C-alpha positions as CSV (number, residue, x, y, z in Angstrom):
1,X,94.8,10.5,-157.6
2,X,91.7,12.2,-159.1
3,X,88.5,11.3,-157.3
4,X,85.2,12.2,-158.8
5,X,82.0,12.5,-156.8
6,X,78.9,11.6,-158.7
7,X,76.5,11.9,-155.8
8,X,75.7,8.2,-156.1
9,X,77.1,5.6,-153.7
10,X,77.7,1.9,-154.3
11,X,74.8,1.3,-152.0
12,X,72.5,3.0,-154.5
13,X,73.5,0.6,-157.3
14,X,74.1,-2.7,-155.6
15,X,72.1,-6.0,-155.8
16,X,71.4,-7.1,-152.3
17,X,70.8,-10.7,-153.0
18,X,73.0,-11.8,-155.9
19,X,73.0,-15.4,-157.2
20,X,75.3,-17.7,-155.2
21,X,76.6,-21.2,-155.7
22,X,78.4,-23.7,-153.5
23,X,82.1,-24.3,-154.2
24,X,81.4,-28.0,-154.5
25,X,79.0,-27.6,-157.5
26,X,80.2,-28.4,-161.0
27,X,81.0,-25.9,-163.7
28,X,78.0,-27.2,-165.6
29,X,75.8,-26.3,-162.6
30,X,77.4,-22.8,-162.5
31,X,76.7,-22.3,-166.2
32,X,73.1,-23.5,-165.9
33,X,72.6,-21.1,-162.9
34,X,74.0,-18.2,-164.9
35,X,71.8,-19.0,-167.9
36,X,68.7,-19.4,-165.8
37,X,69.3,-16.2,-163.8
38,X,70.6,-14.2,-166.7
39,X,73.8,-13.2,-164.9
40,X,77.5,-13.2,-165.9
41,X,78.9,-14.1,-162.4
42,X,78.0,-16.1,-159.3
43,X,79.3,-15.4,-155.9
44,X,80.7,-18.6,-154.3
45,X,79.1,-19.1,-150.8
46,X,80.3,-21.6,-148.2
47,X,77.7,-21.7,-145.4
48,X,77.2,-18.0,-144.7
49,X,80.5,-16.8,-146.1
50,X,81.3,-15.4,-149.5
51,X,84.6,-17.1,-150.4
52,X,85.0,-16.3,-154.1
53,X,83.4,-15.4,-157.4
54,X,83.1,-17.3,-160.7
55,X,82.4,-15.6,-164.0
56,X,81.5,-16.7,-167.5
57,X,85.0,-15.8,-168.5
58,X,86.4,-18.0,-165.8
59,X,84.3,-21.0,-167.0
60,X,85.5,-20.5,-170.6
61,X,89.2,-19.6,-169.9
62,X,89.9,-21.8,-166.9
63,X,87.3,-24.5,-167.3
64,X,86.6,-25.2,-170.9
65,X,90.0,-24.3,-172.3
66,X,91.8,-26.5,-169.8
67,X,92.2,-30.2,-170.4
68,X,89.8,-32.7,-168.9
69,X,86.0,-32.7,-168.6
70,X,85.1,-29.1,-167.8
71,X,81.5,-30.0,-166.9
72,X,82.7,-32.1,-164.0
73,X,85.3,-29.7,-162.7
74,X,84.2,-28.0,-159.4
75,X,83.5,-24.3,-158.9
76,X,86.2,-24.1,-156.2
77,X,88.9,-25.3,-158.8
78,X,88.5,-22.1,-160.9
79,X,86.8,-19.5,-158.8
80,X,88.7,-16.3,-158.0
81,X,89.3,-16.5,-154.2
82,X,91.2,-13.2,-153.7
83,X,88.2,-11.0,-153.9
84,X,88.5,-7.3,-154.8
85,X,85.8,-5.6,-152.8
86,X,84.4,-2.2,-152.1
87,X,82.4,-0.5,-149.2
88,X,78.8,0.5,-149.8
89,X,79.5,4.2,-148.9
90,X,82.1,4.7,-151.7
91,X,81.1,6.7,-154.7
92,X,80.2,4.7,-157.8
93,X,83.0,6.4,-159.7
94,X,85.4,4.7,-157.3
95,X,83.7,1.3,-158.1
96,X,84.1,2.0,-161.8
97,X,87.7,3.0,-161.4
98,X,88.5,-0.3,-159.5
99,X,86.6,-2.3,-162.2
100,X,88.5,-0.5,-165.0
101,X,91.9,-0.9,-163.3
102,X,91.4,-4.5,-162.3
103,X,89.7,-5.4,-165.6
104,X,86.6,-6.8,-163.8
105,X,82.9,-6.3,-164.1
106,X,81.6,-7.6,-160.8
107,X,82.5,-6.1,-157.4
108,X,81.4,-7.7,-154.1
109,X,80.3,-5.1,-151.5
110,X,81.3,-5.5,-147.9
111,X,80.4,-3.3,-145.0
112,X,82.9,-3.6,-142.1
113,X,83.8,-7.1,-143.2
114,X,80.2,-8.3,-143.7
115,X,78.9,-9.1,-147.2
116,X,76.0,-6.8,-148.2
117,X,75.7,-7.2,-152.0
118,X,77.3,-7.1,-155.4
119,X,77.7,-4.2,-157.8
120,X,78.2,-4.7,-161.5
121,X,79.3,-2.6,-164.4
122,X,75.8,-2.7,-165.7
123,X,74.4,-1.5,-162.4
124,X,76.7,1.5,-162.4
125,X,76.0,2.4,-166.0
126,X,72.2,2.2,-165.5
127,X,72.6,4.9,-162.8
128,X,75.3,7.1,-164.4
129,X,75.6,6.3,-168.1
130,X,78.1,9.2,-168.6
131,X,80.7,7.2,-166.8
132,X,80.8,4.9,-169.8
133,X,83.2,7.3,-171.5
134,X,85.8,6.8,-168.8
135,X,85.7,3.1,-169.3
136,X,85.9,3.4,-173.1
137,X,89.1,5.4,-172.9
138,X,90.8,2.7,-170.8
139,X,89.6,0.0,-173.2
140,X,90.8,1.9,-176.3
141,X,94.2,2.4,-174.6
142,X,94.5,-1.3,-173.7
143,X,93.5,-2.3,-177.2
144,X,96.0,0.0,-178.8
145,X,98.8,-1.4,-176.6
146,X,97.7,-5.0,-177.4
147,X,97.8,-4.3,-181.2
148,X,101.2,-2.6,-180.9
149,X,102.7,-5.5,-178.9
150,X,101.1,-8.0,-181.3
151,X,102.8,-6.3,-184.3
152,X,106.1,-6.4,-182.6
153,X,105.9,-10.2,-182.1
154,X,105.0,-10.9,-185.7
């Protein structure tokens, strides 16, 4: 596997105190917190432990699109609990590769099992905008495959 070294580590780009929310809060509370803090994701914290992540897409796809009153549904009901993570000493190219391959934009950062922050696609592109081309190639390939499979089903 090709590994690029940009000279920047995840630690150079991460947010050390990202916005968190309790798993017992409602999706309405989560949406309000995202709007207030201008973020697209919240880490879900139970006491001192990060147990998941909830994104705007989760709220729309798993909360609003599902039946029932989405505003009353709890964060724990739709959060992603199987966190994909990265270590702070990894190169930001590796973080971008993981985000691209997993189709995510937020990556919790753990150092020897201890939560230390969150790195986002925007954080990486602020530091190394040239990496955007790598991401665009993957998106274009995925879109071409989607259009091809859509044509076959029609």
